All heavy atoms as TSV, in Angstrom:
chain	resi	resn	atom	element	x	y	z
A	1	MET	N	N	0.843	-1.178	0.042
A	1	MET	CA	C	-0.009	0.016	-0.008
A	1	MET	C	C	0.886	1.233	0.001
A	1	MET	O	O	1.800	1.301	0.775
A	1	MET	CB	C	-0.883	-0.055	1.217
A	1	MET	CG	C	-1.653	1.111	1.556
A	1	MET	SD	S	-2.895	0.871	2.864
A	1	MET	CE	C	-2.273	-0.396	3.834
A	2	SER	N	N	0.579	2.133	-0.836
A	2	SER	CA	C	1.351	3.290	-0.941
A	2	SER	C	C	0.749	4.513	-0.288
A	2	SER	O	O	-0.451	4.677	-0.329
A	2	SER	CB	C	1.514	3.656	-2.479
A	2	SER	OG	O	1.703	4.997	-2.751
A	3	ALA	N	N	1.539	5.320	0.412
A	3	ALA	CA	C	1.058	6.483	1.077
A	3	ALA	C	C	0.477	7.447	0.122
A	3	ALA	O	O	-0.493	8.163	0.434
A	3	ALA	CB	C	2.208	7.166	1.924
A	4	GLY	N	N	0.977	7.510	-1.087
A	4	GLY	CA	C	0.436	8.413	-2.094
A	4	GLY	C	C	-0.991	8.007	-2.485
A	4	GLY	O	O	-1.833	8.885	-2.649
A	5	ARG	N	N	-1.225	6.768	-2.566
A	5	ARG	CA	C	-2.562	6.241	-2.901
A	5	ARG	C	C	-3.527	6.553	-1.766
A	5	ARG	O	O	-4.678	6.925	-1.997
A	5	ARG	CB	C	-2.592	4.771	-3.237
A	5	ARG	CG	C	-1.901	4.483	-4.535
A	5	ARG	CD	C	-1.999	3.019	-4.842
A	5	ARG	NE	N	-1.268	2.736	-6.047
A	5	ARG	CZ	C	-0.878	1.551	-6.400
A	5	ARG	NH1	N	-1.157	0.470	-5.658
A	5	ARG	NH2	N	-0.204	1.338	-7.501
A	6	GLU	N	N	-3.136	6.341	-0.525
A	6	GLU	CA	C	-3.967	6.625	0.656
A	6	GLU	C	C	-4.315	8.144	0.663
A	6	GLU	O	O	-5.438	8.517	0.901
A	6	GLU	CB	C	-3.278	6.263	1.934
A	6	GLU	CG	C	-3.159	4.779	2.134
A	6	GLU	CD	C	-2.450	4.440	3.432
A	6	GLU	OE1	O	-2.060	5.339	4.194
A	6	GLU	OE2	O	-2.123	3.207	3.673
A	7	LEU	N	N	-3.336	9.022	0.453
A	7	LEU	CA	C	-3.498	10.432	0.459
A	7	LEU	C	C	-4.517	10.812	-0.609
A	7	LEU	O	O	-5.462	11.570	-0.412
A	7	LEU	CB	C	-2.180	11.195	0.274
A	7	LEU	CG	C	-2.287	12.676	0.265
A	7	LEU	CD1	C	-2.970	13.232	1.564
A	7	LEU	CD2	C	-0.917	13.293	0.012
A	8	THR	N	N	-4.361	10.302	-1.789
A	8	THR	CA	C	-5.288	10.578	-2.941
A	8	THR	C	C	-6.728	10.183	-2.561
A	8	THR	O	O	-7.668	10.872	-2.798
A	8	THR	CB	C	-4.817	9.887	-4.208
A	8	THR	OG1	O	-3.476	10.372	-4.559
A	8	THR	CG2	C	-5.766	10.170	-5.334
A	9	PHE	N	N	-6.813	8.976	-1.915
A	9	PHE	CA	C	-8.142	8.488	-1.511
A	9	PHE	C	C	-8.781	9.386	-0.457
A	9	PHE	O	O	-9.948	9.725	-0.534
A	9	PHE	CB	C	-7.940	7.048	-0.950
A	9	PHE	CG	C	-9.193	6.465	-0.442
A	9	PHE	CD1	C	-10.318	6.180	-1.239
A	9	PHE	CD2	C	-9.326	6.205	0.936
A	9	PHE	CE1	C	-11.476	5.588	-0.687
A	9	PHE	CE2	C	-10.501	5.637	1.456
A	9	PHE	CZ	C	-11.549	5.359	0.666
A	10	VAL	N	N	-7.955	9.812	0.516
A	10	VAL	CA	C	-8.480	10.684	1.584
A	10	VAL	C	C	-8.935	12.023	1.000
A	10	VAL	O	O	-10.006	12.481	1.322
A	10	VAL	CB	C	-7.425	10.894	2.708
A	10	VAL	CG1	C	-7.794	12.034	3.648
A	10	VAL	CG2	C	-7.256	9.570	3.504
A	11	VAL	N	N	-8.220	12.594	0.097
A	11	VAL	CA	C	-8.567	13.858	-0.571
A	11	VAL	C	C	-9.849	13.678	-1.307
A	11	VAL	O	O	-10.791	14.493	-1.187
A	11	VAL	CB	C	-7.413	14.400	-1.435
A	11	VAL	CG1	C	-7.937	15.582	-2.313
A	11	VAL	CG2	C	-6.226	14.802	-0.582
A	12	PHE	N	N	-9.936	12.600	-2.111
A	12	PHE	CA	C	-11.158	12.309	-2.874
A	12	PHE	C	C	-12.344	12.199	-1.902
A	12	PHE	O	O	-13.399	12.750	-2.154
A	12	PHE	CB	C	-10.973	11.023	-3.595
A	12	PHE	CG	C	-12.224	10.402	-4.211
A	12	PHE	CD1	C	-12.878	10.922	-5.245
A	12	PHE	CD2	C	-12.805	9.253	-3.591
A	12	PHE	CE1	C	-14.056	10.425	-5.784
A	12	PHE	CE2	C	-14.012	8.712	-4.075
A	12	PHE	CZ	C	-14.593	9.305	-5.164
A	13	MET	N	N	-12.149	11.463	-0.844
A	13	MET	CA	C	-13.265	11.236	0.198
A	13	MET	C	C	-13.671	12.556	0.782
A	13	MET	O	O	-14.886	12.741	1.001
A	13	MET	CB	C	-12.819	10.280	1.305
A	13	MET	CG	C	-12.774	8.839	0.792
A	13	MET	SD	S	-14.288	8.225	0.033
A	13	MET	CE	C	-15.513	8.617	1.279
A	14	MET	N	N	-12.737	13.430	1.121
A	14	MET	CA	C	-13.136	14.680	1.742
A	14	MET	C	C	-13.998	15.530	0.787
A	14	MET	O	O	-14.955	16.192	1.221
A	14	MET	CB	C	-11.908	15.464	2.208
A	14	MET	CG	C	-11.125	14.827	3.328
A	14	MET	SD	S	-12.092	14.295	4.748
A	14	MET	CE	C	-12.038	12.505	4.556
A	15	HIS	N	N	-13.716	15.461	-0.472
A	15	HIS	CA	C	-14.472	16.194	-1.481
A	15	HIS	C	C	-15.897	15.581	-1.655
A	15	HIS	O	O	-16.879	16.353	-1.724
A	15	HIS	CB	C	-13.733	16.280	-2.809
A	15	HIS	CG	C	-12.627	17.333	-2.751
A	15	HIS	ND1	N	-12.863	18.620	-3.031
A	15	HIS	CD2	C	-11.371	17.224	-2.415
A	15	HIS	CE1	C	-11.747	19.356	-2.834
A	15	HIS	NE2	N	-10.840	18.487	-2.457
A	16	ILE	N	N	-15.995	14.321	-1.746
A	16	ILE	CA	C	-17.332	13.718	-1.922
A	16	ILE	C	C	-18.162	13.825	-0.630
A	16	ILE	O	O	-19.365	13.990	-0.730
A	16	ILE	CB	C	-17.332	12.314	-2.506
A	16	ILE	CG1	C	-16.707	11.309	-1.566
A	16	ILE	CG2	C	-16.621	12.231	-3.821
A	16	ILE	CD1	C	-17.054	9.796	-1.933
A	17	LEU	N	N	-17.505	13.653	0.502
A	17	LEU	CA	C	-18.221	13.851	1.769
A	17	LEU	C	C	-18.708	15.229	1.976
A	17	LEU	O	O	-19.840	15.507	2.374
A	17	LEU	CB	C	-17.424	13.395	2.920
A	17	LEU	CG	C	-17.078	11.882	3.037
A	17	LEU	CD1	C	-16.031	11.627	4.108
A	17	LEU	CD2	C	-18.357	11.072	3.247
A	18	ALA	N	N	-17.811	16.195	1.653
A	18	ALA	CA	C	-18.212	17.639	1.772
A	18	ALA	C	C	-19.410	17.928	0.903
A	18	ALA	O	O	-20.347	18.596	1.338
A	18	ALA	CB	C	-17.019	18.485	1.355
A	19	ALA	N	N	-19.435	17.427	-0.322
A	19	ALA	CA	C	-20.603	17.670	-1.182
A	19	ALA	C	C	-21.807	17.020	-0.630
A	19	ALA	O	O	-22.908	17.659	-0.637
A	19	ALA	CB	C	-20.327	17.143	-2.595
A	20	ALA	N	N	-21.729	15.843	-0.104
A	20	ALA	CA	C	-22.931	15.159	0.435
A	20	ALA	C	C	-23.378	15.828	1.668
A	20	ALA	O	O	-24.629	15.747	2.008
A	20	ALA	CB	C	-22.550	13.666	0.731
A	21	TRP	N	N	-22.519	16.338	2.519
A	21	TRP	CA	C	-22.813	16.948	3.795
A	21	TRP	C	C	-23.046	18.468	3.670
A	21	TRP	O	O	-23.209	19.074	4.745
A	21	TRP	CB	C	-21.743	16.623	4.801
A	21	TRP	CG	C	-21.601	15.132	5.106
A	21	TRP	CD1	C	-22.449	14.112	4.864
A	21	TRP	CD2	C	-20.417	14.581	5.657
A	21	TRP	NE1	N	-21.938	12.941	5.292
A	21	TRP	CE2	C	-20.677	13.192	5.783
A	21	TRP	CE3	C	-19.202	15.069	6.139
A	21	TRP	CZ2	C	-19.775	12.231	6.342
A	21	TRP	CZ3	C	-18.291	14.189	6.729
A	21	TRP	CH2	C	-18.552	12.797	6.803
A	22	SER	N	N	-22.918	19.031	2.531
A	22	SER	CA	C	-23.125	20.473	2.303
A	22	SER	C	C	-22.140	21.309	3.209
A	22	SER	O	O	-22.551	22.176	3.952
A	22	SER	CB	C	-24.544	20.923	2.578
A	22	SER	OG	O	-25.414	20.265	1.700
A	23	MET	N	N	-20.866	20.942	3.144
A	23	MET	CA	C	-19.807	21.683	3.885
A	23	MET	C	C	-18.618	21.735	2.970
A	23	MET	O	O	-18.512	21.080	1.916
A	23	MET	CB	C	-19.586	21.015	5.220
A	23	MET	CG	C	-19.123	19.597	5.222
A	23	MET	SD	S	-18.736	18.895	6.773
A	23	MET	CE	C	-20.289	18.835	7.613
A	24	SER	N	N	-17.586	22.455	3.440
A	24	SER	CA	C	-16.311	22.525	2.723
A	24	SER	C	C	-15.517	21.231	2.959
A	24	SER	O	O	-15.728	20.577	4.012
A	24	SER	CB	C	-15.521	23.744	3.182
A	24	SER	OG	O	-15.022	23.519	4.460
A	25	PRO	N	N	-14.574	20.863	2.064
A	25	PRO	CA	C	-13.721	19.787	2.277
A	25	PRO	C	C	-12.961	19.854	3.614
A	25	PRO	O	O	-12.667	18.897	4.319
A	25	PRO	CB	C	-12.787	19.750	1.069
A	25	PRO	CG	C	-13.608	20.379	0.018
A	25	PRO	CD	C	-14.400	21.452	0.742
A	26	SER	N	N	-12.500	21.101	3.992
A	26	SER	CA	C	-11.752	21.232	5.229
A	26	SER	C	C	-12.678	20.942	6.444
A	26	SER	O	O	-12.200	20.424	7.422
A	26	SER	CB	C	-11.149	22.639	5.298
A	26	SER	OG	O	-12.085	23.654	5.328
A	27	GLU	N	N	-13.950	21.316	6.366
A	27	GLU	CA	C	-14.866	20.978	7.416
A	27	GLU	C	C	-15.118	19.462	7.522
A	27	GLU	O	O	-15.200	18.933	8.580
A	27	GLU	CB	C	-16.176	21.666	7.269
A	27	GLU	CG	C	-16.102	23.207	7.465
A	27	GLU	CD	C	-17.396	23.936	6.989
A	27	GLU	OE1	O	-17.965	23.596	5.925
A	27	GLU	OE2	O	-17.755	24.832	7.736
A	28	ALA	N	N	-15.256	18.818	6.323
A	28	ALA	CA	C	-15.373	17.404	6.293
A	28	ALA	C	C	-14.159	16.707	6.915
A	28	ALA	O	O	-14.334	15.713	7.693
A	28	ALA	CB	C	-15.626	16.890	4.896
A	29	TYR	N	N	-12.964	17.209	6.572
A	29	TYR	CA	C	-11.714	16.625	7.116
A	29	TYR	C	C	-11.762	16.787	8.644
A	29	TYR	O	O	-11.426	15.851	9.375
A	29	TYR	CB	C	-10.529	17.362	6.520
A	29	TYR	CG	C	-9.256	16.888	7.082
A	29	TYR	CD1	C	-8.616	15.745	6.638
A	29	TYR	CD2	C	-8.646	17.581	8.151
A	29	TYR	CE1	C	-7.407	15.303	7.149
A	29	TYR	CE2	C	-7.451	17.161	8.676
A	29	TYR	CZ	C	-6.820	16.007	8.170
A	29	TYR	OH	O	-5.604	15.561	8.748
A	30	ALA	N	N	-12.092	17.984	9.122
A	30	ALA	CA	C	-12.092	18.209	10.615
A	30	ALA	C	C	-13.053	17.313	11.291
A	30	ALA	O	O	-12.736	16.690	12.356
A	30	ALA	CB	C	-12.432	19.693	10.906
A	31	LEU	N	N	-14.272	17.045	10.765
A	31	LEU	CA	C	-15.208	16.099	11.315
A	31	LEU	C	C	-14.614	14.714	11.276
A	31	LEU	O	O	-14.809	13.957	12.259
A	31	LEU	CB	C	-16.483	16.296	10.587
A	31	LEU	CG	C	-17.630	15.324	11.045
A	31	LEU	CD1	C	-17.981	15.521	12.517
A	31	LEU	CD2	C	-18.943	15.566	10.212
A	32	CYS	N	N	-14.128	14.293	10.204
A	32	CYS	CA	C	-13.563	12.932	10.118
A	32	CYS	C	C	-12.372	12.775	11.048
A	32	CYS	O	O	-12.261	11.643	11.652
A	32	CYS	CB	C	-13.146	12.607	8.608
A	32	CYS	SG	S	-14.467	12.386	7.521
A	33	LYS	N	N	-11.603	13.691	11.255
A	33	LYS	CA	C	-10.503	13.666	12.176
A	33	LYS	C	C	-10.980	13.562	13.615
A	33	LYS	O	O	-10.520	12.712	14.336
A	33	LYS	CB	C	-9.591	14.914	12.001
A	33	LYS	CG	C	-8.296	14.880	12.713
A	33	LYS	CD	C	-7.362	13.941	12.144
A	33	LYS	CE	C	-5.985	14.109	12.756
A	33	LYS	NZ	N	-5.052	12.961	12.563
A	34	ARG	N	N	-11.893	14.455	13.981
A	34	ARG	CA	C	-12.461	14.489	15.384
A	34	ARG	C	C	-13.152	13.175	15.690
A	34	ARG	O	O	-13.075	12.679	16.891
A	34	ARG	CB	C	-13.403	15.637	15.548
A	34	ARG	CG	C	-12.820	16.961	15.849
A	34	ARG	CD	C	-13.790	18.025	16.354
A	34	ARG	NE	N	-15.105	17.997	15.727
A	34	ARG	CZ	C	-15.454	18.586	14.598
A	34	ARG	NH1	N	-14.631	19.315	13.961
A	34	ARG	NH2	N	-16.665	18.494	14.109
A	35	SER	N	N	-13.910	12.650	14.814
A	35	SER	CA	C	-14.590	11.462	15.081
A	35	SER	C	C	-13.860	10.140	15.011
A	35	SER	O	O	-14.327	9.070	15.363
A	35	SER	CB	C	-15.800	11.405	14.057
A	35	SER	OG	O	-15.296	11.088	12.753
A	36	GLY	N	N	-12.618	10.206	14.517
A	36	GLY	CA	C	-11.818	9.002	14.367
A	36	GLY	C	C	-12.043	8.311	13.005
A	36	GLY	O	O	-11.355	7.315	12.763
A	37	ALA	N	N	-12.936	8.828	12.209
A	37	ALA	CA	C	-13.157	8.183	10.882
A	37	ALA	C	C	-11.928	8.205	10.015
A	37	ALA	O	O	-11.763	7.256	9.210
A	37	ALA	CB	C	-14.381	8.890	10.199
A	38	LEU	N	N	-11.131	9.189	10.132
A	38	LEU	CA	C	-9.937	9.286	9.274
A	38	LEU	C	C	-8.853	8.270	9.755
A	38	LEU	O	O	-8.468	7.447	8.952
A	38	LEU	CB	C	-9.369	10.727	9.330
A	38	LEU	CG	C	-8.203	10.966	8.412
A	38	LEU	CD1	C	-8.593	10.878	6.921
A	38	LEU	CD2	C	-7.677	12.392	8.638
A	39	ASP	N	N	-8.403	8.415	10.996
A	39	ASP	CA	C	-7.284	7.566	11.421
A	39	ASP	C	C	-7.629	6.135	11.849
A	39	ASP	O	O	-6.774	5.255	11.880
A	39	ASP	CB	C	-6.637	8.272	12.637
A	39	ASP	CG	C	-6.059	9.611	12.273
A	39	ASP	OD1	O	-5.543	9.822	11.096
A	39	ASP	OD2	O	-6.143	10.514	13.082
A	40	LYS	N	N	-8.906	5.951	12.193
A	40	LYS	CA	C	-9.304	4.594	12.667
A	40	LYS	C	C	-10.132	3.839	11.674
A	40	LYS	O	O	-10.513	2.673	11.844
A	40	LYS	CB	C	-10.092	4.755	13.996
A	40	LYS	CG	C	-9.236	5.279	15.091
A	40	LYS	CD	C	-10.062	5.455	16.370
A	40	LYS	CE	C	-9.186	6.064	17.436
A	40	LYS	NZ	N	-9.949	6.332	18.722
A	41	TYR	N	N	-10.540	4.470	10.553
A	41	TYR	CA	C	-11.320	3.811	9.595
A	41	TYR	C	C	-10.874	3.998	8.144
A	41	TYR	O	O	-10.535	3.011	7.485
A	41	TYR	CB	C	-12.788	4.323	9.746
A	41	TYR	CG	C	-13.753	3.500	8.945
A	41	TYR	CD1	C	-14.055	2.162	9.304
A	41	TYR	CD2	C	-14.430	3.987	7.833
A	41	TYR	CE1	C	-14.931	1.416	8.518
A	41	TYR	CE2	C	-15.316	3.225	7.075
A	41	TYR	CZ	C	-15.529	1.978	7.435
A	41	TYR	OH	O	-16.420	1.143	6.699
A	42	LEU	N	N	-10.831	5.257	7.685
A	42	LEU	CA	C	-10.518	5.451	6.209
A	42	LEU	C	C	-9.054	4.927	5.901
A	42	LEU	O	O	-8.909	4.220	4.915
A	42	LEU	CB	C	-10.659	6.923	5.935
A	42	LEU	CG	C	-12.021	7.421	5.646
A	42	LEU	CD1	C	-12.006	8.937	5.497
A	42	LEU	CD2	C	-12.656	6.769	4.447
A	43	VAL	N	N	-8.128	5.418	6.664
A	43	VAL	CA	C	-6.680	5.049	6.327
A	43	VAL	C	C	-6.452	3.590	6.551
A	43	VAL	O	O	-5.900	2.843	5.724
A	43	VAL	CB	C	-5.731	5.948	7.022
A	43	VAL	CG1	C	-4.287	5.476	6.792
A	43	VAL	CG2	C	-5.904	7.403	6.536
A	44	PRO	N	N	-6.773	3.032	7.785
A	44	PRO	CA	C	-6.482	1.627	7.976
A	44	PRO	C	C	-7.209	0.621	7.101
A	44	PRO	O	O	-6.677	-0.428	6.879
A	44	PRO	CB	C	-6.894	1.353	9.457
A	44	PRO	CG	C	-7.012	2.753	10.081
A	44	PRO	CD	C	-7.309	3.685	8.989
A	45	HIS	N	N	-8.413	1.059	6.579
A	45	HIS	CA	C	-9.150	0.090	5.765
A	45	HIS	C	C	-9.155	0.526	4.279
A	45	HIS	O	O	-10.035	0.096	3.549
A	45	HIS	CB	C	-10.593	0.007	6.365
A	45	HIS	CG	C	-10.592	-0.465	7.702
A	45	HIS	ND1	N	-10.346	-1.807	8.101
A	45	HIS	CD2	C	-10.757	0.093	8.928
A	45	HIS	CE1	C	-10.394	-1.997	9.349
A	45	HIS	NE2	N	-10.653	-0.822	9.958
A	46	TYR	N	N	-8.118	1.303	3.913
A	46	TYR	CA	C	-8.025	1.728	2.556
A	46	TYR	C	C	-8.186	0.608	1.550
A	46	TYR	O	O	-8.830	0.727	0.531
A	46	TYR	CB	C	-6.699	2.469	2.349
A	46	TYR	CG	C	-6.305	2.616	0.870
A	46	TYR	CD1	C	-6.823	3.635	0.099
A	46	TYR	CD2	C	-5.379	1.740	0.314
A	46	TYR	CE1	C	-6.522	3.736	-1.202
A	46	TYR	CE2	C	-5.046	1.836	-1.024
A	46	TYR	CZ	C	-5.659	2.865	-1.765
A	46	TYR	OH	O	-5.274	2.993	-3.091
A	47	ASP	N	N	-7.494	-0.514	1.871
A	47	ASP	CA	C	-7.471	-1.638	0.846
A	47	ASP	C	C	-8.856	-2.130	0.438
A	47	ASP	O	O	-9.092	-2.416	-0.710
A	47	ASP	CB	C	-6.744	-2.846	1.434
A	47	ASP	CG	C	-5.211	-2.611	1.497
A	47	ASP	OD1	O	-4.769	-1.705	0.806
A	47	ASP	OD2	O	-4.488	-3.363	2.168
A	48	VAL	N	N	-9.785	-2.132	1.333
A	48	VAL	CA	C	-11.183	-2.482	1.088
A	48	VAL	C	C	-11.981	-1.288	0.602
A	48	VAL	O	O	-12.732	-1.406	-0.393
A	48	VAL	CB	C	-11.835	-3.115	2.363
A	48	VAL	CG1	C	-13.301	-3.358	2.082
A	48	VAL	CG2	C	-11.100	-4.359	2.752
A	49	LEU	N	N	-11.899	-0.234	1.314
A	49	LEU	CA	C	-12.766	0.967	0.998
A	49	LEU	C	C	-12.535	1.585	-0.391
A	49	LEU	O	O	-13.491	1.937	-1.021
A	49	LEU	CB	C	-12.569	2.022	2.024
A	49	LEU	CG	C	-12.934	1.682	3.474
A	49	LEU	CD1	C	-12.586	2.720	4.450
A	49	LEU	CD2	C	-14.431	1.321	3.530
A	50	HIS	N	N	-11.338	1.582	-0.845
A	50	HIS	CA	C	-11.042	2.265	-2.136
A	50	HIS	C	C	-11.759	1.550	-3.351
A	50	HIS	O	O	-11.895	2.217	-4.342
A	50	HIS	CB	C	-9.485	2.412	-2.443
A	50	HIS	CG	C	-8.907	1.226	-3.049
A	50	HIS	ND1	N	-8.517	0.162	-2.332
A	50	HIS	CD2	C	-8.586	0.976	-4.325
A	50	HIS	CE1	C	-7.969	-0.732	-3.177
A	50	HIS	NE2	N	-7.986	-0.228	-4.322
A	51	SER	N	N	-12.168	0.349	-3.137
A	51	SER	CA	C	-12.859	-0.379	-4.218
A	51	SER	C	C	-14.379	-0.191	-4.184
A	51	SER	O	O	-15.112	-0.705	-5.025
A	51	SER	CB	C	-12.524	-1.835	-4.173
A	51	SER	OG	O	-12.979	-2.442	-2.992
A	52	MET	N	N	-14.929	0.492	-3.161
A	52	MET	CA	C	-16.346	0.656	-3.051
A	52	MET	C	C	-16.767	1.941	-3.860
A	52	MET	O	O	-15.951	2.764	-4.153
A	52	MET	CB	C	-16.691	0.924	-1.606
A	52	MET	CG	C	-16.501	-0.334	-0.658
A	52	MET	SD	S	-16.728	0.037	1.056
A	52	MET	CE	C	-18.446	0.528	1.167
A	53	GLY	N	N	-18.066	1.972	-4.159
A	53	GLY	CA	C	-18.624	3.094	-4.863
A	53	GLY	C	C	-18.753	4.317	-3.953
A	53	GLY	O	O	-18.821	4.149	-2.737
A	54	ALA	N	N	-18.813	5.466	-4.533
A	54	ALA	CA	C	-18.860	6.736	-3.788
A	54	ALA	C	C	-20.108	6.770	-2.900
A	54	ALA	O	O	-20.002	7.157	-1.659
A	54	ALA	CB	C	-18.843	7.925	-4.671
A	55	ASN	N	N	-21.262	6.372	-3.442
A	55	ASN	CA	C	-22.510	6.376	-2.556
A	55	ASN	C	C	-22.400	5.476	-1.374
A	55	ASN	O	O	-22.848	5.800	-0.229
A	55	ASN	CB	C	-23.765	6.090	-3.367
A	55	ASN	CG	C	-24.052	7.225	-4.380
A	55	ASN	OD1	O	-23.734	8.316	-4.116
A	55	ASN	ND2	N	-24.696	6.873	-5.444
A	56	ALA	N	N	-21.876	4.273	-1.540
A	56	ALA	CA	C	-21.709	3.362	-0.481
A	56	ALA	C	C	-20.745	3.901	0.581
A	56	ALA	O	O	-20.928	3.761	1.767
A	56	ALA	CB	C	-21.212	1.973	-0.980
A	57	LEU	N	N	-19.687	4.525	0.142
A	57	LEU	CA	C	-18.700	5.136	1.058
A	57	LEU	C	C	-19.312	6.277	1.860
A	57	LEU	O	O	-19.073	6.361	3.050
A	57	LEU	CB	C	-17.495	5.651	0.243
A	57	LEU	CG	C	-16.537	4.553	-0.228
A	57	LEU	CD1	C	-15.517	5.161	-1.305
A	57	LEU	CD2	C	-15.779	3.937	0.879
A	58	ILE	N	N	-20.088	7.128	1.182
A	58	ILE	CA	C	-20.772	8.196	1.925
A	58	ILE	C	C	-21.642	7.647	3.025
A	58	ILE	O	O	-21.620	8.058	4.095
A	58	ILE	CB	C	-21.571	9.100	0.945
A	58	ILE	CG1	C	-20.650	9.852	0.002
A	58	ILE	CG2	C	-22.451	10.031	1.709
A	58	ILE	CD1	C	-21.296	10.461	-1.194
A	59	GLU	N	N	-22.481	6.636	2.711
A	59	GLU	CA	C	-23.381	6.052	3.669
A	59	GLU	C	C	-22.574	5.430	4.806
A	59	GLU	O	O	-22.978	5.516	5.960
A	59	GLU	CB	C	-24.253	4.992	2.996
A	59	GLU	CG	C	-25.310	5.619	2.094
A	59	GLU	CD	C	-26.185	4.482	1.411
A	59	GLU	OE1	O	-26.299	3.388	2.048
A	59	GLU	OE2	O	-26.758	4.799	0.371
A	60	ASP	N	N	-21.578	4.671	4.450
A	60	ASP	CA	C	-20.785	3.986	5.429
A	60	ASP	C	C	-20.082	4.953	6.354
A	60	ASP	O	O	-20.151	4.707	7.657
A	60	ASP	CB	C	-19.679	3.158	4.695
A	60	ASP	CG	C	-19.183	2.002	5.468
A	60	ASP	OD1	O	-19.981	1.302	6.158
A	60	ASP	OD2	O	-17.972	1.714	5.364
A	61	ILE	N	N	-19.441	5.951	5.911
A	61	ILE	CA	C	-18.728	6.892	6.745
A	61	ILE	C	C	-19.686	7.740	7.518
A	61	ILE	O	O	-19.475	8.060	8.720
A	61	ILE	CB	C	-17.770	7.730	5.906
A	61	ILE	CG1	C	-16.674	6.762	5.360
A	61	ILE	CG2	C	-17.117	8.812	6.747
A	61	ILE	CD1	C	-15.880	7.301	4.235
A	62	THR	N	N	-20.747	8.134	6.966
A	62	THR	CA	C	-21.793	8.893	7.675
A	62	THR	C	C	-22.316	8.099	8.865
A	62	THR	O	O	-22.411	8.623	9.981
A	62	THR	CB	C	-23.016	9.294	6.740
A	62	THR	OG1	O	-22.498	10.069	5.651
A	62	THR	CG2	C	-24.104	10.028	7.456
A	63	GLY	N	N	-22.598	6.854	8.666
A	63	GLY	CA	C	-23.027	5.936	9.711
A	63	GLY	C	C	-21.930	5.821	10.772
A	63	GLY	O	O	-22.244	5.814	11.992
A	64	TYR	N	N	-20.691	5.649	10.361
A	64	TYR	CA	C	-19.569	5.506	11.378
A	64	TYR	C	C	-19.523	6.748	12.212
A	64	TYR	O	O	-19.397	6.615	13.451
A	64	TYR	CB	C	-18.275	5.353	10.537
A	64	TYR	CG	C	-17.079	5.178	11.428
A	64	TYR	CD1	C	-16.560	3.891	11.731
A	64	TYR	CD2	C	-16.373	6.282	11.899
A	64	TYR	CE1	C	-15.464	3.745	12.506
A	64	TYR	CE2	C	-15.250	6.084	12.760
A	64	TYR	CZ	C	-14.766	4.867	12.978
A	64	TYR	OH	O	-13.729	4.692	13.784
A	65	ILE	N	N	-19.638	7.938	11.671
A	65	ILE	CA	C	-19.472	9.176	12.423
A	65	ILE	C	C	-20.761	9.311	13.335
A	65	ILE	O	O	-20.564	9.618	14.545
A	65	ILE	CB	C	-19.336	10.368	11.477
A	65	ILE	CG1	C	-17.945	10.324	10.821
A	65	ILE	CG2	C	-19.564	11.697	12.195
A	65	ILE	CD1	C	-17.713	11.277	9.707
A	66	ARG	N	N	-21.853	9.057	12.863
A	66	ARG	CA	C	-23.108	9.225	13.675
A	66	ARG	C	C	-23.103	8.198	14.823
A	66	ARG	O	O	-23.554	8.517	15.960
A	66	ARG	CB	C	-24.305	9.101	12.853
A	66	ARG	CG	C	-24.577	10.258	12.026
A	66	ARG	CD	C	-25.879	10.165	11.221
A	66	ARG	NE	N	-26.131	11.417	10.534
A	66	ARG	CZ	C	-26.755	11.502	9.379
A	66	ARG	NH1	N	-27.250	10.440	8.805
A	66	ARG	NH2	N	-26.914	12.650	8.724
A	67	GLU	N	N	-22.609	6.994	14.615
A	67	GLU	CA	C	-22.548	6.028	15.703
A	67	GLU	C	C	-21.550	6.507	16.811
A	67	GLU	O	O	-21.758	5.991	17.994
A	67	GLU	CB	C	-21.978	4.656	15.163
A	67	GLU	CG	C	-23.017	3.922	14.332
A	67	GLU	CD	C	-22.512	2.631	13.730
A	67	GLU	OE1	O	-21.381	2.259	14.061
A	67	GLU	OE2	O	-23.215	2.081	12.866
A	68	ARG	N	N	-20.716	7.303	16.562
A	68	ARG	CA	C	-19.794	7.824	17.516
A	68	ARG	C	C	-20.337	9.149	18.190
A	68	ARG	O	O	-19.589	9.810	18.888
A	68	ARG	CB	C	-18.413	8.015	16.928
A	68	ARG	CG	C	-17.667	6.718	16.942
A	68	ARG	CD	C	-16.819	6.463	15.757
A	68	ARG	NE	N	-16.384	5.047	15.798
A	68	ARG	CZ	C	-17.131	4.013	15.339
A	68	ARG	NH1	N	-18.305	4.177	14.901
A	68	ARG	NH2	N	-16.594	2.784	15.389
A	69	GLY	N	N	-21.566	9.477	17.899
A	69	GLY	CA	C	-22.172	10.623	18.535
A	69	GLY	C	C	-21.926	12.015	17.926
A	69	GLY	O	O	-22.224	13.014	18.556
A	70	PHE	N	N	-21.470	12.026	16.696
A	70	PHE	CA	C	-21.158	13.252	16.030
A	70	PHE	C	C	-22.311	13.629	15.070
A	70	PHE	O	O	-22.875	12.718	14.410
A	70	PHE	CB	C	-19.827	13.244	15.251
A	70	PHE	CG	C	-18.655	13.117	16.139
A	70	PHE	CD1	C	-18.146	11.949	16.633
A	70	PHE	CD2	C	-17.952	14.322	16.475
A	70	PHE	CE1	C	-17.070	11.913	17.457
A	70	PHE	CE2	C	-16.856	14.304	17.311
A	70	PHE	CZ	C	-16.404	13.068	17.788
A	71	GLU	N	N	-22.671	14.903	15.004
A	71	GLU	CA	C	-23.722	15.357	14.063
A	71	GLU	C	C	-22.998	15.802	12.778
A	71	GLU	O	O	-21.946	16.347	12.789
A	71	GLU	CB	C	-24.526	16.469	14.703
A	71	GLU	CG	C	-25.482	16.019	15.747
A	71	GLU	CD	C	-26.474	17.048	16.029
A	71	GLU	OE1	O	-26.859	17.783	15.149
A	71	GLU	OE2	O	-26.916	17.049	17.246
A	72	ILE	N	N	-23.750	15.536	11.647
A	72	ILE	CA	C	-23.204	15.987	10.357
A	72	ILE	C	C	-24.046	17.131	9.902
A	72	ILE	O	O	-25.300	17.063	9.943
A	72	ILE	CB	C	-23.196	14.788	9.425
A	72	ILE	CG1	C	-22.265	13.763	9.964
A	72	ILE	CG2	C	-22.855	15.229	7.976
A	72	ILE	CD1	C	-22.276	12.481	9.196
């Protein structure tokens, strides 16, 4: 697994999440960081997640964040 691929995936995710959540990519990043979705979910599970479709990823990550008590 390449750090460059992970970084590209995270940037892509921040943009699609931001659009789905009606916020800026930097706000999406901050929410993912605070909730643990970035360091405990997106990056460690890159191998599986990067092959999923955008809509499935949005639903999955939205659920992950809400389960941890964060509002979107």
